[in-house]
C-alpha positions in Angstrom: 27.2 7.8 27.7 27.4 5.0 25.0 24.4 3.4 23.4 25.5 0.1 24.8 25.0 1.3 28.4 21.4 2.1 27.5 20.5 -1.6 27.0 17.6 -2.3 24.7 17.1 1.4 24.1 20.6 1.9 22.8 20.2 -1.2 20.6 16.9 0.1 19.1 18.5 3.5 18.4 21.3 1.8 16.5 18.6 1.1 13.9 18.4 3.9 11.3 14.7 3.0 10.7 13.8 3.4 14.3 15.6 6.7 14.7 13.7 8.2 11.8 10.4 6.7 12.9 10.8 7.9 16.5 11.8 11.4 15.6 8.7 11.8 13.4 6.3 10.2 16.0 7.6 12.1 19.0 6.8 15.4 17.3 3.3 14.1 16.4 2.7 12.8 20.0 3.7 16.1 21.6 1.5 17.9 19.1 -1.4 15.6 19.9 -1.3 16.6 23.6 -1.1 20.3 22.5 -4.1 19.7 20.2 -6.2 18.3 23.1 -5.5 21.2 25.3 -6.2 23.7 22.5 -9.5 22.1 21.4 -10.8 22.0 25.0 -9.9 25.7 25.4 -11.6 26.7 22.1 -14.7 24.7 22.9 -15.0 26.4 26.3 -14.5 29.9 24.7 -17.2 29.2 22.1 -19.8 27.6 24.4 -18.9 27.9 28.1 -20.5 24.4 28.4 -19.2 21.2 29.9 -21.7 19.3 27.7 -20.0 20.6 24.6 -16.6 19.6 26.1 -17.9 16.1 26.4 -19.3 16.1 22.9 -15.9 17.3 21.6 -14.1 14.5 23.4 -16.7 11.9 22.2 -16.3 13.2 18.6 -12.6 12.3 18.8 -13.1 9.0 20.6 -16.1 7.3 18.9 -14.6 7.1 15.4 -11.6 5.2 16.9 -13.9 2.6 18.5 -16.1 2.2 15.3 -13.4 2.4 12.6 -10.4 0.7 14.1 -11.3 -2.9 12.9 -12.0 -1.6 9.4 -8.8 0.4 9.5 -6.9 -2.8 10.3 -8.3 -4.5 7.2 -7.3 -1.6 5.1 -3.7 -1.6 6.4 -3.3 -5.3 5.8 -4.8 -5.0 2.3 -3.1 -1.9 1.0 0.1 -1.4 3.1 1.0 -0.3 6.6 3.3 2.6 5.7 1.1 4.0 3.0 -2.0 4.0 5.2 0.0 5.6 8.1 1.2 8.4 5.8 -2.3 9.2 4.5 -3.8 9.0 8.1 -1.3 11.4 9.6 -1.7 13.7 6.6 -5.5 13.8 7.3 -4.7 14.4 11.0 -2.5 17.4 10.2 -5.1 18.8 7.8 -7.7 18.8 10.6 -5.3 20.7 12.8 -4.4 23.3 10.2 -8.0 23.8 9.2 -9.2 24.5 12.8 -6.2 26.6 13.5 -6.8 28.9 10.4 -10.5 29.2 11.1 -9.7 30.1 14.8 -7.1 32.6 13.7 -9.6 34.4 11.5 -12.4 34.1 14.1 -14.8 32.3 11.8 -14.9 29.0 13.7 -18.3 27.6 14.8 -18.9 24.9 17.4 -20.5 22.7 14.7 -17.5 23.0 12.4 -15.1 22.3 15.3 -17.0 19.1 16.2 -16.8 18.0 12.5 -13.0 18.6 12.5 -12.7 16.7 15.8 -14.5 13.7 14.2 -12.1 13.9 11.2 -9.2 13.9 13.7 -10.7 10.8 15.4 -11.2 9.0 12.1 -7.7 9.6 11.0 -6.3 8.4 14.3 -8.4 5.2 13.9 -6.6 4.5 10.6 -3.1 5.5 12.0 -3.2 3.4 15.2 -3.2 -0.1 13.6 -0.9 0.8 10.7 1.6 2.4 13.2 1.6 -0.7 15.4 1.8 -3.1 12.5 4.8 -1.2 11.2 6.9 -1.6 14.3 8.1 -5.2 13.6 9.5 -4.0 10.2 11.7 -1.4 11.9 14.0 -3.6 14.0 14.9 -7.2 14.7 12.2 -9.3 16.5 14.3 -9.5 19.7 14.3 -5.7 20.0 10.5 -5.3 19.8 10.0 -5.0 23.6 12.5 -2.2 23.6 10.8 -0.3 20.8 7.3 -0.7 22.2 8.5 0.1 25.7 10.3 3.2 24.6 7.3 4.3 22.5 5.1 4.0 25.7 7.7 6.0 27.7 7.7 8.7 25.0 3.9 8.9 25.0 3.8 9.5 28.8 6.8 11.8 28.6 4.8 13.8 26.0 2.0 13.8 28.5 4.1 16.2 30.6 5.6 18.3 27.9 2.6 18.6 25.6 0.0 20.2 27.9 2.6 22.5 29.5 3.8 23.7 26.0 0.3 23.9 24.7 -0.8 26.0 27.6 2.1 28.4 27.1 1.2 28.7 23.4 -2.4 29.4 24.2 -1.5 32.0 26.9 1.1 33.8 24.8 -0.1 33.7 21.2 -3.6 32.2 21.2 -5.1 28.7 20.7 -4.8 28.9 17.0 -1.0 28.8 17.2 -1.2 25.5 19.2 -3.3 23.9 16.5 -0.8 25.1 13.8 2.0 23.6 15.9 0.1 20.3 15.9 -0.2 20.5 12.1 3.5 21.1 11.8 4.2 18.0 13.9 2.1 16.0 11.6 4.0 17.3 8.6 7.3 16.3 10.2 5.9 12.8 10.8 4.6 12.4 7.2 7.9 13.7 5.7 10.0 11.2 7.8 8.1 8.1 6.8 9.2 7.8 3.2 12.8 7.7 4.4 12.2 4.3 6.1 13.8 1.4 4.3 11.5 -1.5 4.8 11.4 -5.0 3.2 8.9 -5.4 0.4 5.6 -6.8 1.7 4.9 -10.4 0.6 2.5 -10.7 -2.3 -0.9 -12.1 -1.3 -1.5 -15.5 -2.7 -4.7 -17.5 -3.1 -8.2 -16.4 -4.1 -8.9 -12.7 -3.6 -11.2 -12.2 -0.7 -13.7 -9.4 0.0 -13.2 -6.6 2.5 -15.9 -8.1 4.9 -14.3 -11.6 4.6 -10.9 -10.1 5.6 -12.6 -8.4 8.6 -14.3 -11.6 9.7 -11.0 -13.5 9.2 -9.2 -11.1 11.6 -11.8 -11.4 14.3 -12.0 -15.2 13.9 -8.2 -15.6 14.0 -8.0 -13.5 17.2 -10.8 -15.4 18.9 -9.3 -18.8 18.1 -5.6 -18.1 18.8 -5.1 -19.2 22.5 -2.1 -17.0 23.1 -3.5 -13.8 21.5 -6.8 -14.4 23.3 -4.9 -14.5 26.6 -3.1 -11.3 25.8 -6.3 -9.6 24.8 -7.9 -10.7 28.1 -5.0 -9.2 30.1 -5.2 -5.9 28.1 -9.0 -5.9 28.8 -8.4 -6.4 32.6 -6.0 -3.4 32.7 -8.2 -1.3 30.4 -11.5 -1.9 32.2 -10.4 -2.0 35.9 -7.2 -0.1 36.2 -6.8 2.6 33.5 -10.0 4.4 34.4 -8.2 5.4 37.6 -6.6 8.3 35.7 -10.0 9.8 35.0 -11.0 9.5 38.6 -8.0 11.4 40.1 -9.9 14.7 40.4 -12.5 13.0 42.6 -9.9 11.3 44.7 -8.0 14.6 45.2 -11.2 16.5 46.2 -13.2 13.8 48.1 -10.4 11.8 49.8 -7.3 14.0 50.1 -9.1 17.4 50.2 -6.4 18.9 48.0 -8.4 20.1 45.0 -6.3 21.3 42.0 -2.9 20.9 43.6 -3.8 17.4 44.6 -5.0 16.5 41.1 -1.8 17.8 39.5 0.4 15.9 42.0 -1.6 12.6 41.5 -1.6 12.9 37.7 2.2 13.6 37.7 2.7 10.6 40.0 0.8 8.2 37.7 2.6 9.6 34.6 6.0 9.3 36.2 5.2 5.7 37.1 4.0 5.0 33.6 7.0 6.6 31.9 9.4 4.7 34.3 7.7 1.4 33.4 8.1 2.1 29.7 11.8 3.1 30.1 12.5 0.0 32.2 11.1 -2.5 29.8 12.8 -0.7 26.9 16.1 -0.8 28.7 15.6 -4.5 29.5 15.1 -5.0 25.7 14.6 -8.8 25.4 11.8 -11.3 24.8 12.7 -13.8 27.6 10.4 -13.4 30.6 7.8 -11.2 29.0 5.0 -13.6 30.0 6.0 -13.5 33.6 6.3 -9.7 33.4 2.8 -9.4 31.9 1.1 -11.5 34.5 3.0 -10.0 37.4 2.3 -6.5 36.0 -1.4 -7.1 35.9 -1.5 -8.6 39.3 0.6 -5.9 41.0 -1.3 -3.1 39.2 -4.6 -4.5 40.7 -3.2 -4.8 44.2 -1.6 -1.4 44.0 -5.0 0.0 42.9 -6.7 -1.6 45.8 -4.2 0.1 48.2 -4.7 3.4 46.4 -8.5 3.1 46.7 -8.3 2.5 50.5 -5.7 5.1 51.2 -6.7 8.4 52.9 -3.2 9.8 53.1 -0.9 11.3 50.4 2.2 9.4 51.6 0.5 6.1 50.9 -1.6 7.2 47.8 1.4 8.4 45.8 3.6 5.3 45.9 0.5 3.1 45.3 -0.4 5.3 42.3 3.2 5.3 41.0 3.3 1.5 41.1 -0.1 1.3 39.4 1.1 3.5 36.5 4.4 1.5 36.3 2.7 -1.9 36.1 0.0 -0.7 33.7 2.6 0.2 31.2 4.9 -2.9 31.6 1.8 -5.1 31.4 0.4 -3.5 28.3 3.8 -3.3 26.6 4.5 -7.0 27.3 1.1 -7.9 26.0 1.7 -5.9 22.8 5.1 -7.4 22.3 3.7 -10.9 22.7 0.9 -10.3 20.3 3.4 -8.9 17.7 5.5 -12.1 18.1 2.6 -14.5 17.9 0.5 -13.0 15.1 0.5 -14.2 11.5 2.1 -11.3 9.6 -0.6 -11.1 7.0 -3.2 -10.5 9.8 -1.0 -8.2 11.9 -2.9 -4.9 11.5 -6.3 -6.5 11.9 -5.3 -8.1 15.2 -3.5 -4.9 16.5 -6.6 -2.9 15.5 -8.8 -5.1 17.8 -6.2 -4.8 20.6 -6.3 -1.0 20.1 -10.1 -0.9 20.2 -10.1 -2.7 23.5 -7.3 -0.6 25.1 -9.0 2.6 23.9 -12.6 1.8 24.4 -12.7 -0.1 27.7 -11.1 2.7 29.8 -13.9 5.0 28.7 -16.5 2.4 29.7 -14.8 1.7 32.9 -14.7 5.4 33.7 -18.4 5.7 33.1 -19.2 2.8 35.4 -16.8 3.8 38.2 -17.8 7.4 37.9 -21.5 6.6 38.1 -21.0 4.4 41.1 -18.7 7.0 42.7 -21.5 9.6 42.5 -23.6 7.4 44.7 -21.1 5.7 47.0 -18.1 7.9 46.9 -15.0 7.3 44.7 -13.1 4.9 47.0 -15.6 2.1 47.0 -15.9 1.7 43.2 -12.1 1.9 42.7 -11.6 -0.8 45.3 -14.4 -2.9 43.8 -12.8 -2.6 40.3 -9.5 -3.9 41.8 -11.2 -6.8 43.5 -13.2 -7.8 40.4 -10.0 -7.7 38.3 -8.2 -9.9 40.8 -11.1 -12.4 40.8 -11.0 -12.5 36.9 -7.2 -13.1 37.0 -7.5 -15.9 39.6 -10.4 -17.5 37.6 -8.2 -17.5 34.5 -5.1 -19.0 36.2 -5.6 -22.5 34.8 -6.0 -21.2 31.3 -3.0 -18.9 31.8 -0.8 -21.9 32.8 -1.8 -23.9 29.7 -1.3 -21.0 27.2 1.9 -19.7 28.8 3.8 -22.9 27.8 2.8 -22.4 24.1 3.8 -18.7 24.1 7.2 -19.4 25.8 7.9 -22.1 23.1 7.1 -19.5 20.4 9.3 -16.9 22.0 12.2 -19.4 22.4 11.9 -20.2 18.7 11.8 -16.6 17.7 14.9 -15.9 19.8 16.7 -18.9 18.3 15.8 -17.7 14.7 17.0 -14.2 15.5 20.4 -15.4 16.7 21.2 -17.2 13.5 
């Protein structure tokens, strides 16, 4: 099969930069899923407490929510690639440290939580720098393909990583899974210096303070009509749709009466839909029509979620959940591509950091709200209510959407024209 037959995916892989970048990142991504499984197992072995499992998860998540905006400022000030190298190195260090302590059986729960927090902090600094680096890898017209294929790779690693991590834990012990994660980080770090990127433009004008740069990024995002719309769409998906993944255990038990087998089947269905959505938008590989794809993706994801929430049979739940996963990824990928095309380059990491903070933090908030309501009313009613509220928000914003869409389409047309010259 030739690269041409793969559409935008093949065109992206014709780029030496993207091949190097993707190879390093896929090793890191698979390792990250292995890490999550290993940490959960070690926490359980040390404490046999679900409360400590929650604390360990929070220790990895909270630093991302708190530090992401500051990490975006650092990336714009000091360099995207440099920050990504340092952040991934710190990530790998946390994995190696926990792995060695576990191997020698000297690991305490307090030290483990501290290392989880270090991992979360390093991820906070890697996320905006990684996203800001993407436009430097390929031509602007190929950004949807690159972002879409990265999303597909992430959800593909969702299948491979937990299975591989579980096998390592079962055969050799959890410490080997953590060492594997550290090795994946080393591969990612070693690959990054081989990227050949254009020199970053020198900042002109008066030197501003760190806080001024932070405020500038927030103000720019809030005042940019197009980016504000993209952030709104990301927030709708993150708050109302993505928490569905966290509720699948409840649906499997309460609605389908299938327990563990049902959970595995539903999670695989959502993951397959998400991976298919990423591959499709990567294969499509062009800017034209991204706004229509974004809005359609958000709308269909909400409708599919409503159907899934009302369904009491597996034959209806699975296609609805597949479609939900598919549309979540095409919507979020389109939004990310549009933000990348619209943002001022000097502010790129700061804006992408705010986008990441919303896409990371709101699903957790949504899961808390839906889960709390589910404990009182059953899981179907809160999921259906989330879908309806999301649809109402989308309908309320339709006039604003029409106005901003014209501006974004003009910008994309100009970008495509410039790329063709």
